[in-house]
N, C-alpha and C positions, 0 to 999 in steps of 0.2 A: 195788643193794639192800643191799650190805654197808655202804656209807657211811651209808645211812639207819639200818640196824640199830645201828651204833655210837653213834648219838645216843639210842637208847632205853634204858630202865632195865634191860632184860633180866630182869625179874622175872615175866613172864607173868601179870600181875595180872588181865588181862581187862577193865580199865576202859575201854579203847578200843572194846570190843565184839568183839574178836578174841581167841581163846584164847591165842595166843603172840605174843611180840614179833617173831619171825621171820616169822610169817604176816602180821602187821601191816605189816612192812617191804615184803613182796611186794605187798600191796594198795596201799600208797603208791606204790610203783614203777609199778604198773599204773594209777594214777590212780583207784583205787576207794575210797580214803580219803585224808584230809588229814593231814599231819604233826601238826597241832594237835589232832587227835582224841586223841592221847596226852597226858594231863594232866601228865605229868612231863618231857616232852621239853625244855622250856626250863629247868627247874629242875635237871636232871641235873648239870650243871657250873656252875650258876648263871650261865649265859650263853645268849644267843639262838641260834637255828639259824644255822649258818655260811652265808655267802653262797654257797659252793660247793654245799652241800646244797640250799639254796633254789633255785638255778639248775637243779640236777638235777631237782628236783620239777617246776618249770615246764616243763622240757624233756619230762618224762614226760607231763604233761598235754597238751602240744601234740602229742606223738607219738600218744597215744591218740586225740585228737580228729581228727587227720589220717587215722588208720586207719578210724575210724568214718565220717568224711566220704566216703571212697572208697566204702564200702558204701552209704551213703545216696544217693549220686549215681546208683547203678546201678538203683534201684528204678523201677517204673512209677509215674510221678508221679500220674496220674489215679486209678489203682486205689488207691494208697497214701493219697492225700488222703481218700478215702472211708473207708478202714479206720481211720485215726487221728483222724477227726473234724475234719480241716482242710478248707480249700476249695481247689479246683483252679483255676488260671488259665493260659491260654495267650495270650500277647500278643506280636505281631510274631514269631511262631514260637518264642518262649521260654516254657518251662513253669515253673510255680512252685507250691509248696504254702504256703498261708497258715495259720498257727495261732498261738495265744497261750499263753504260759507266765507265770503270775502276772499275768495281764491285760496283759502286754507283747506286742505283735504282732511276730512273726518271719516271715520269708519264706525258704523253702528253694528255691534255684535250682540249676541244673546247675553253677554256679560256686561254690556253697557256701551258708552261712547268712548272711542279711542282717537287720539291724535298722535301722529308719528309713532304708532304702535305702542303708545302708553295710554293708560286710562286717563281720560280728561277729568280734571278736578275743578274746572271753571264752571261754577253753577249756572252762570248766565248762558254760556255756550250750550250747556246741557239742556237748559229750559227751552231755549229757542229751537234746537234741533229735535229734541224729543217731541215737542208740541207739533212741529212740522211733520215729523214721521207719523205720529199717531193719527193725525187728521187725514192723511192720505189724499188730499186734494179732492174735495167732494164734487167739484165741477171744473171744466176746462177754463183756461184763461180767456178773457173776453176780447182783448185787443182794444178795449176802451180805457183811456188813461185819465186818472183823476189824482188830485192831491190828497194827502193823508186826511186833511180836515173834511173831505167830502164823503168819507166812509160813514155808514150809519152810526149814530151815537158818539161821534167824535167832534162835534162842533166846538166844544170848549178847548180842543187842542189846537185850533187853527192859528191863533195869534202866537201862542208859545212855540208852536212848531216852526212858523215862518221866522220868528226871531232867532231861535236857537239853531236852525238848520239852513234854510235858504239864504237868509241875510248874512249868515256867517260865511258861506261860500262866496257870495257876491262881494262882500267887503274884503275878503282875503285875496281875491283875484281881480279886484277892481283895476282896470287898465293894465292887466297882465294876462291876456287871453292865451298867450303862448305858454305861460306857466300853468294855466288851467289845463291846457291840452296835454302837457307833459305829465301832470299829476293824474289825469284820467288814464293815460297809458300805464303809468306805474301801478294804478289800482286795478288794472285788468279791464278797463272800459273799452268799448268798441264804438268808434264814431259812427253816426247814423244820419240819415236825412229822410225827410218826407213824413215822419210821424207827427211832428209838431213844428210850427214855425219858430225858429230861433237862430241866432247868429252861430251858435255851436250846440250840437246835440250829441249826447253820448249815452250808451246803454251799459248798465252794470247788472250782473246777476247776483243779488244779495244771497240768494239760495237758488237752486236750479229752476224753481218755478216761481220765484219772486223777482221779476225784472224791475229795474228802476231806471227811468230816463231823467237825465240831468239836462235841462235847457238853460242856456246862458246867453244873455244879451250884453254886448259890450257897452262900455261907457261912451257917452258922446258929450257934446258941449253943454247940453242941458241936464242930462240925467246920469247918475252913477251906474255902474254895472248892476244887473239884476239876475236872479236865478230862480228857477222853479224845479221842483222834483215831482215826478209823476209815477204812479204805481198802477198796475192793472186793477180794474174794478173788482175782479174776483179774487184778489190776493187774500182777502179775509177767509176764503174757503181753505186756504193752505196754512194759515197761522192766526192765532189770536191777535186781535187788533192792537192790544196793549203791547204785545211782544213785537208786533210789526213796527210800532212807533219806536220802541227801543232799538230795533234793528236799524232803522233809518238814522236814528240819533247816533248810534255807534259808527255807522258808515261816514257820517259827516265829521265826527271826531277824528277818524282816521284820515279822511280826505284833506282836512285843513292842517293836519299835523305835518307841515313841510319845513 
């Protein structure tokens, strides 16, 4: 953690979404945030992150994913599959849970997480899915939609989230609503109406029990396009709030990559 802290500006500016640089270093150490979430980390000495620090970060992600994997392997697969919206399969005596993340199919086996019948080595995918599986959805979805910044203990994320997510989508598709609709379709979104008032509304399932609504308002003569992303109020029962923030961030990265 100290090695990570040394790379930070130590100004406690909060632009990473965490109140202090020390708290940010702890989150990076525990794989709850990425080093690049700090906008000043590479500029501090006008040099990139050292190889040693980068290796330490990778080691931390792998450590956390291994810990979560051990928890996920101990769940009742049949019961959990129903709780998380996946499908249960037992073949030749081997149990598995099938679910999709960003429309990518994954399979949780007693041996770990698999994608396309090969063991998944992406630490972040493993962290997200293992945490989702081990929590087993403590309560049903509420049908009440809020933005990420309105979850408990996430007030510091509001501005950073809006800047890096909602505004990024709005600026990318400003005066190009047809392009937005096409991208929604490519990402597996389903057009919807009635949930919220917007010029265009589309639902995505980041994970089976993690729905996200994208609300888009077209540009007019006075205002540019705007966008809001909404999640179910009970989403935190299915996944750690920090991992949920990363999941939304990753969705936006994929969405604007056109």
